[in-house]
C-alpha positions as CSV (number, residue, x, y, z in Angstrom):
1,M,80.8,141.9,170.3
2,S,82.7,143.0,167.2
3,H,86.5,143.5,167.3
4,P,87.2,147.0,168.7
5,H,90.2,147.8,166.4
6,F,91.0,147.8,162.7
7,D,91.0,144.2,161.4
8,V,92.4,143.8,157.8
9,I,90.5,140.6,157.1
10,D,87.2,142.2,158.2
11,R,87.9,145.1,155.8
12,L,88.9,143.0,152.9
13,A,85.9,140.7,153.3
14,G,83.5,143.6,153.8
15,I,82.4,142.5,157.2
16,S,80.3,145.1,159.1
17,P,80.5,145.4,162.9
18,G,77.6,143.5,164.4
19,S,76.8,141.5,161.3
20,A,76.2,137.8,161.5
21,V,79.7,137.0,160.1
22,D,81.2,139.4,162.6
23,R,79.5,137.5,165.4
24,I,80.8,134.2,163.9
25,R,84.3,135.5,163.8
26,S,84.0,136.7,167.4
27,N,83.4,133.1,168.4
28,R,87.0,132.4,167.4
29,Q,88.5,135.6,168.7
30,V,91.9,134.1,169.3
31,A,92.2,133.0,165.7
32,R,91.0,136.5,164.7
33,D,93.5,138.2,166.8
34,N,96.4,136.0,165.7
35,A,95.6,136.7,162.0
36,Q,95.7,140.4,162.7
37,T,98.9,140.1,164.7
38,S,100.5,138.2,161.9
39,Y,99.5,141.0,159.5
40,A,101.0,143.7,161.8
41,A,104.2,141.8,162.2
42,L,104.7,141.4,158.5
43,F,103.4,144.8,157.2
44,A,103.8,147.2,160.2
45,P,106.9,145.9,162.0
46,A,108.6,148.2,164.5
47,T,111.8,147.6,162.7
48,P,111.4,146.3,159.1
49,G,115.0,145.1,158.9
50,T,116.5,144.2,155.5
51,V,113.1,143.5,153.9
52,L,111.9,147.0,153.2
53,L,108.2,148.0,153.6
54,E,108.0,148.8,149.9
55,E,109.2,145.3,149.1
56,R,106.6,143.8,151.4
57,F,103.7,145.7,149.9
58,A,105.0,145.2,146.3
59,I,105.1,141.4,146.9
60,A,101.6,141.5,148.5
61,Y,100.2,143.5,145.6
62,F,101.8,141.0,143.1
63,V,100.5,137.9,144.9
64,A,97.0,139.3,145.3
65,G,97.0,140.3,141.7
66,L,98.0,136.8,140.6
67,H,95.0,135.5,142.6
68,R,92.8,138.0,140.6
69,D,91.3,139.4,143.8
70,E,90.8,143.0,142.9
71,T,89.8,144.2,146.4
72,I,92.9,142.7,148.1
73,A,95.2,143.7,145.3
74,T,93.9,147.3,145.4
75,F,94.4,147.4,149.2
76,Y,98.1,146.5,148.9
77,R,98.5,148.6,145.9
78,D,97.2,151.6,147.8
79,Q,99.7,150.9,150.6
80,L,102.5,151.0,148.0
81,V,101.2,154.2,146.5
82,A,101.2,155.8,150.0
83,L,105.0,155.0,150.2
84,G,105.5,157.3,147.2
85,R,106.8,154.7,144.8
86,R,104.7,155.3,141.7
87,G,107.2,153.9,139.3
88,L,107.3,150.7,141.3
89,V,103.5,150.5,141.4
90,D,103.3,150.7,137.6
91,A,106.0,148.0,137.2
92,V,104.2,145.6,139.6
93,S,100.9,146.3,137.8
94,A,102.6,145.3,134.5
95,E,104.1,142.2,136.0
96,I,100.8,141.0,137.4
97,V,99.4,141.1,133.8
98,R,102.5,139.3,132.6
99,G,102.3,136.6,135.2
100,Q,98.6,135.7,134.8
101,A,98.1,131.9,134.6
102,T,95.9,129.1,135.8
103,G,97.4,126.5,138.0
104,P,98.6,124.4,139.6
105,Y,100.9,123.0,137.0
106,G,104.5,121.8,136.8
107,S,106.5,118.6,137.0
108,Y,106.8,116.0,139.8
109,P,110.0,114.1,140.3
110,A,110.2,111.1,137.9
111,G,107.9,108.4,139.2
112,P,104.2,107.4,139.5
113,L,103.0,111.1,139.7
114,S,104.7,112.0,136.4
115,S,101.4,111.3,134.6
116,E,100.0,114.4,136.3
117,D,102.8,116.7,135.0
118,K,101.3,119.7,133.3
119,P,103.1,122.4,131.4
120,G,102.6,126.1,132.1
121,L,104.1,129.6,132.2
122,E,107.5,129.8,133.7
123,Y,107.3,133.4,134.7
124,R,110.2,135.8,134.6
125,P,109.9,139.6,134.9
126,D,110.1,141.8,131.9
127,S,113.6,143.0,131.4
128,A,112.2,146.5,130.9
129,N,111.3,146.5,134.6
130,R,114.6,145.2,135.8
131,D,116.0,148.5,137.1
132,V,112.8,149.5,138.9
133,L,112.2,146.1,140.5
134,G,115.8,145.3,141.5
135,R,115.9,142.1,143.6
136,L,112.1,142.1,143.7
137,G,112.3,140.5,140.2
138,A,113.6,137.3,141.8
139,A,111.1,137.5,144.6
140,F,108.2,137.8,142.0
141,S,109.6,134.7,140.2
142,H,109.7,132.8,143.4
143,A,106.2,133.9,144.4
144,H,104.8,132.9,141.0
145,L,106.4,129.5,141.4
146,L,104.8,129.0,144.8
147,V,101.4,130.2,143.6
148,F,101.1,128.3,140.4
149,R,103.7,125.5,140.3
150,P,104.8,124.6,143.8
151,R,105.7,121.1,142.6
152,D,108.7,122.7,140.8
153,A,110.1,124.2,144.0
154,S,113.8,123.3,144.4
155,S,117.1,124.4,145.9
156,A,117.9,125.9,142.5
157,A,114.9,128.2,142.9
158,L,116.2,129.3,146.3
159,G,119.6,129.8,144.7
160,M,118.1,132.4,142.3
161,L,117.0,134.4,145.3
162,L,120.4,134.3,146.9
163,N,122.0,135.3,143.7
164,A,119.7,138.3,143.5
165,G,120.7,139.6,146.9
166,W,118.2,137.9,149.2
167,I,120.1,136.7,152.3
168,T,118.8,133.7,154.2
169,D,116.8,135.7,156.8
170,D,115.2,137.7,153.9
171,I,114.2,134.5,152.2
172,V,112.5,133.3,155.4
173,K,110.6,136.6,155.6
174,L,109.6,136.3,151.9
175,S,108.3,132.8,152.5
176,Q,106.3,134.0,155.5
177,L,104.8,136.8,153.5
178,I,103.7,134.6,150.6
179,A,102.3,132.0,153.1
180,F,100.4,134.6,155.0
181,L,99.0,136.1,151.8
182,S,97.8,132.7,150.6
183,F,96.1,132.2,154.0
184,Q,94.6,135.6,154.0
185,I,93.2,135.3,150.5
186,R,91.6,132.0,151.3
187,V,90.0,133.3,154.6
188,V,88.7,136.4,152.9
189,T,87.2,134.4,150.0
190,G,85.5,132.0,152.5
191,L,84.1,134.8,154.6
192,R,82.7,136.5,151.6
193,A,81.0,133.3,150.6
194,L,79.7,132.9,154.1
195,A,78.3,136.5,154.1
196,A,76.6,135.9,150.8
197,S,75.0,132.7,152.1
198,Q,73.8,134.6,155.2
199,Q,72.3,137.3,153.0
200,Q,70.5,134.8,150.8
201,A,69.1,133.0,153.9
202,V,67.7,136.3,155.3
203,A,66.2,137.2,151.9
204,A,64.5,133.8,151.7
205,E,62.8,134.2,155.1
């Protein structure tokens, strides 16, 4: 049986109720429910606390945009639009273009892995968007680091968040958001590939 309520991964992956992939997901219903519960906790909490909903959706739009997944990026962009922050939407859209890169890259601590060091963009938001983004600028820089050059993660990078006004609890929530988005994007990508293979198999019969 297909899941009876809205499931964001199903929507993003284009999974239809009763389809072969829907039935496969139903075989792991606990994992399916846990993913949806995580989404709800991060993006529809009863009390958002000090990380505002607009900040959550802006970060999600930015991260999905960096992954160049138009469907997921549009989904989160639309949530941000619904909150009435058109100027913020435009700023995030511009920063996605500014932050495009191909990774992973960065530098390992000096040692045997140093031969694998690879230079790349060290993203910083456009100063023209500073007032609109506020502390989101630092969050975007941190998200970009985790997406493209996680080997450069350091206490100094966390210090930049603190200096921008992200308290410790906020940084934990930010890390949870980015980790969930990476998970969600991977799952959606895999489910789309599975659905495509199922369709090909049916067509070949």
